[in-house]
C-alpha positions as CSV (number, residue, x, y, z in Angstrom):
1,M,126.3,220.1,25.2
2,S,124.5,220.4,28.6
3,D,126.4,219.6,31.7
4,A,123.3,218.6,33.5
5,P,123.4,215.1,34.9
6,T,121.2,212.5,33.4
7,D,118.9,210.8,35.9
8,V,119.0,207.0,35.2
9,R,117.3,206.0,38.5
10,R,113.7,205.8,38.0
11,L,110.8,203.6,39.0
12,R,107.6,203.3,36.9
13,V,104.6,202.6,39.1
14,A,101.1,201.8,38.2
15,L,98.5,203.1,40.6
16,T,95.1,201.2,40.6
17,Q,91.6,201.4,42.1
18,W,88.3,199.6,41.8
19,R,85.2,198.7,43.6
20,P,85.6,195.1,45.1
21,T,82.6,193.1,45.8
22,R,81.9,189.8,47.6
23,D,82.6,188.0,44.3
24,V,86.2,186.8,44.5
25,A,86.3,185.6,41.0
26,A,85.0,188.8,39.5
27,N,87.4,190.9,41.6
28,V,90.3,188.7,40.4
29,A,89.2,189.3,36.8
30,V,89.4,193.1,37.4
31,A,92.7,192.7,38.9
32,T,94.3,190.7,36.1
33,R,92.8,193.0,33.5
34,L,94.4,196.1,35.2
35,I,97.7,194.2,35.4
36,G,97.4,193.4,31.7
37,E,96.7,197.1,30.7
38,A,99.1,198.9,33.0
39,G,101.8,196.2,33.7
40,P,103.5,196.3,30.3
41,D,104.4,200.0,30.8
42,A,105.3,199.7,34.5
43,D,108.0,198.2,36.8
44,L,105.5,197.8,39.6
45,V,101.8,197.5,39.8
46,L,100.1,198.2,43.1
47,L,96.7,196.6,43.8
48,P,94.6,197.9,46.8
49,E,93.9,196.3,50.0
50,N,90.9,194.0,50.0
51,G,90.7,194.2,46.3
52,L,90.0,190.6,46.0
53,M,87.1,190.6,48.4
54,L,85.4,193.2,50.5
55,G,82.7,191.9,52.9
56,T,81.8,191.4,56.5
57,N,84.5,190.1,58.9
58,T,82.8,186.7,58.7
59,E,82.8,186.8,54.9
60,M,86.3,187.8,54.6
61,R,87.6,185.2,57.1
62,A,85.7,182.6,55.1
63,A,87.1,183.8,51.8
64,A,90.8,183.8,53.0
65,L,93.1,182.4,50.3
66,S,96.3,180.3,50.4
67,V,99.2,181.6,48.4
68,D,99.0,178.4,46.2
69,S,95.4,179.0,45.4
70,P,94.0,179.2,41.9
71,E,93.1,182.9,42.3
72,I,96.8,183.8,43.3
73,D,97.9,181.7,40.3
74,E,95.9,184.0,38.1
75,L,97.6,186.9,39.4
76,R,101.0,185.3,39.1
77,A,100.2,184.6,35.4
78,A,99.2,188.2,34.8
79,A,102.4,189.4,36.4
80,R,104.4,187.2,34.2
81,N,102.5,188.1,31.0
82,A,103.1,191.8,31.8
83,S,106.7,191.3,32.9
84,A,106.0,193.6,35.9
85,T,106.3,193.1,39.7
86,V,102.9,193.1,41.3
87,V,102.0,193.9,44.9
88,L,98.7,192.6,45.9
89,G,98.1,195.3,48.4
90,G,96.5,193.3,51.1
91,F,94.5,190.0,51.0
92,K,93.4,187.6,53.7
93,R,96.1,185.0,53.5
94,R,95.5,181.6,55.2
95,D,98.7,179.9,56.2
96,D,99.5,176.1,56.8
97,E,98.4,176.5,60.3
98,D,95.0,177.9,59.4
99,R,96.0,181.3,60.7
100,I,95.0,184.4,58.7
101,F,97.1,187.5,58.0
102,N,96.5,190.6,55.9
103,T,99.4,190.3,53.6
104,A,100.8,192.5,50.7
105,L,102.1,189.7,48.4
106,V,104.9,190.6,46.2
107,I,104.8,188.7,42.9
108,G,108.0,189.1,40.7
109,P,107.9,189.7,36.9
110,D,108.5,186.1,36.3
111,G,105.4,185.2,38.2
112,T,107.1,183.9,41.3
113,V,106.0,184.9,44.7
114,A,109.0,186.7,46.2
115,G,107.5,187.1,49.7
116,G,105.0,189.2,51.5
117,Y,104.6,191.8,54.2
118,D,101.9,191.0,57.1
119,K,100.1,194.0,58.2
120,I,101.4,195.1,61.6
121,H,98.6,197.5,62.7
122,L,95.1,196.0,62.6
123,F,92.1,198.2,62.3
124,D,90.3,197.8,65.6
125,A,88.3,201.0,65.7
126,R,84.8,202.5,65.9
127,V,84.0,204.9,63.2
128,G,80.6,206.6,62.4
129,G,78.9,204.3,64.9
130,R,80.2,201.2,63.4
131,S,82.9,198.8,64.9
132,F,85.7,197.5,62.8
133,E,87.3,194.6,64.5
134,A,90.1,193.4,62.1
135,S,91.7,191.4,64.9
136,S,88.6,189.1,64.8
137,V,89.6,188.2,61.3
138,E,93.4,188.3,61.1
139,Q,96.6,188.2,63.1
140,A,99.1,191.1,63.3
141,G,102.5,190.9,61.5
142,G,105.7,191.6,63.5
143,R,108.3,192.9,61.1
144,P,108.7,195.8,58.6
145,M,109.5,194.8,55.1
146,I,111.2,196.3,52.0
147,V,111.3,195.0,48.5
148,E,114.2,195.9,46.1
149,I,113.1,196.4,42.5
150,G,115.8,197.5,40.0
151,G,117.9,198.8,42.8
152,V,115.1,200.9,44.3
153,R,114.1,200.2,47.9
154,V,110.4,200.1,48.2
155,G,108.7,199.9,51.6
156,L,105.6,197.9,52.2
157,T,102.7,199.1,54.4
158,I,99.0,198.6,54.4
159,C,96.1,201.1,55.0
160,Y,95.8,201.6,58.8
161,D,99.7,201.4,59.1
162,V,99.5,205.0,57.8
163,R,98.5,206.3,61.2
164,F,101.8,205.0,62.7
165,P,104.7,207.3,61.6
166,E,107.2,205.3,63.5
167,L,106.9,202.5,60.8
168,Y,107.5,204.9,58.0
169,R,110.5,206.4,59.6
170,R,112.0,203.0,60.1
171,L,111.5,202.2,56.4
172,A,113.0,205.5,55.4
173,L,116.0,205.0,57.6
174,A,116.5,201.6,56.0
175,G,116.8,203.1,52.6
176,A,113.2,203.0,51.3
177,E,112.8,205.8,48.6
178,V,109.3,204.8,47.7
179,I,106.6,203.6,50.3
180,L,103.5,201.7,49.2
181,V,100.2,202.3,51.1
182,P,97.5,200.0,49.5
183,A,94.2,200.7,51.2
184,A,90.5,200.3,51.7
185,F,90.0,203.4,53.8
186,T,86.5,204.1,55.1
187,Q,84.5,206.9,53.5
188,K,84.3,208.8,56.8
189,T,88.0,208.6,57.8
190,G,89.1,209.0,54.2
191,A,87.3,212.3,53.7
192,A,88.8,213.7,56.9
193,H,92.3,212.2,57.0
194,W,93.5,210.3,53.9
195,E,95.2,213.0,52.0
196,V,96.8,214.7,54.9
197,L,98.2,211.4,56.4
198,L,99.8,210.3,53.0
199,R,101.3,213.7,52.4
200,A,102.7,213.7,56.0
201,R,104.3,210.3,55.6
202,A,105.8,211.4,52.3
203,I,107.1,214.7,53.7
204,E,108.6,213.2,57.0
205,S,110.2,210.3,55.1
206,A,111.4,212.4,52.1
207,A,110.0,209.6,49.9
208,F,107.5,208.9,47.3
209,V,104.2,207.4,48.6
210,V,102.1,205.3,46.4
211,A,98.6,204.5,47.6
212,S,96.2,202.4,45.8
213,A,92.5,202.3,47.0
214,T,89.1,200.8,46.8
215,V,86.0,202.9,45.9
216,R,82.4,202.6,47.0
217,G,79.4,201.6,44.8
218,D,76.1,203.4,44.5
219,D,73.7,200.5,45.1
220,G,73.9,200.3,48.9
221,T,75.3,196.7,48.9
222,D,78.9,197.4,49.9
223,A,80.0,195.8,53.3
224,F,81.3,199.3,54.1
225,E,81.8,202.3,51.9
226,T,85.4,203.1,51.1
227,F,86.9,206.5,50.0
228,G,88.8,205.9,46.7
229,H,91.2,208.7,45.8
230,A,94.2,206.4,45.1
231,L,97.2,208.9,45.2
232,V,100.8,209.3,44.5
233,V,102.6,211.8,46.6
234,D,106.3,213.0,46.0
235,P,109.0,213.6,48.7
236,W,108.0,217.3,48.9
237,G,104.3,216.5,49.7
238,T,103.0,217.4,46.2
239,I,100.2,215.1,45.0
240,L,101.2,213.7,41.5
241,A,98.1,211.7,40.8
242,D,94.6,211.2,42.2
243,L,92.4,208.6,40.7
244,G,89.2,210.2,42.1
245,V,86.2,208.0,43.0
246,G,85.6,206.0,39.8
247,G,86.9,202.7,38.8
248,P,88.3,200.4,37.6
249,A,91.0,202.9,37.0
250,W,94.9,203.0,36.6
251,Q,97.6,205.4,36.0
252,V,101.3,204.8,35.4
253,L,103.8,207.4,36.8
254,D,107.5,207.7,36.2
255,L,109.1,208.4,39.5
256,A,112.6,210.1,39.3
257,L,114.5,209.0,42.3
258,S,116.7,212.1,42.1
259,E,113.9,213.9,43.7
260,V,114.4,211.9,46.8
261,D,118.1,212.8,46.9
262,R,117.3,216.4,46.3
263,V,114.8,216.6,49.1
264,R,117.0,214.7,51.6
265,T,119.9,216.9,50.8
266,A,117.9,220.1,51.3
267,L,116.2,218.9,54.4
268,P,118.4,216.2,56.0
269,V,115.7,215.1,58.4
270,L,116.8,211.5,58.4
271,A,120.4,212.4,59.3
272,G,119.0,214.3,62.3
273,V,117.1,211.5,63.9
274,R,118.1,210.9,67.5
275,P,116.6,207.7,68.8
276,Q,118.5,207.7,72.1
277,A,116.9,211.1,73.1
278,Y,113.5,209.8,72.1
279,A,113.9,206.6,74.2
280,A,114.4,208.7,77.4
281,E,111.5,209.1,79.7
282,P,110.1,212.7,79.2
283,E,110.8,215.1,82.1
284,I,107.6,216.4,83.6
285,I,107.6,220.0,85.1
286,D,104.7,220.5,87.4
287,I,103.7,224.0,87.9
288,G,100.7,223.2,90.0
């Protein structure tokens, strides 16, 4: 008889990607189909940012949905039918005061809306000669969020958040063992930075990173081209899955949480964090 311990802490995640268009109904149909296909074998299905609608800023503002909209009801029904938690990786959410947020909506396996994370860092940048002004569409959130699934703490982030390691360190210190990064990364920045940023966040957090994605089309009608390559990265920085540039596509992965424990024991980076030292004003030595 083997003396090796049996790992009973696992999380089965479904990674997804597709090409969203301006047709919300068609995009919802893709999302519900992927939930139906992948969900029965998964604890968690992660849908990408802007998966329900990818258009210009004006178009996405006009297409913002309330949580009680028929489109969200369809996703809730799909989650319930699959008995899986679904995270709608980022959609333009219109609240009761007509404000819009980019929200990662958490739908429980019974179809109830458990809550949502509002994207903290908005993509106001100029890339490849084009200006992306997310703040003209949505307001920034102000608080990190973790969802607990079967005893596993899962941190919620969205796309551009990945460039701000402070957020990921905060989630890891709060016990997150898996961190979600649903995205609609641009083609230009994705080719240069997508993989290295996700691997860095996984390594420094000693956590699994699960990043769904959107892909570009080949007919020139996309509002902007996105990179694809939905990834899962383990706590050592090893890529476990890459969905490439096609879609709709999905893959279910079984994440063994013992790997988080192993890496955090071998390299106890989180135990060595010294926030008081970082808060001190840096000393500047002027050598002329």
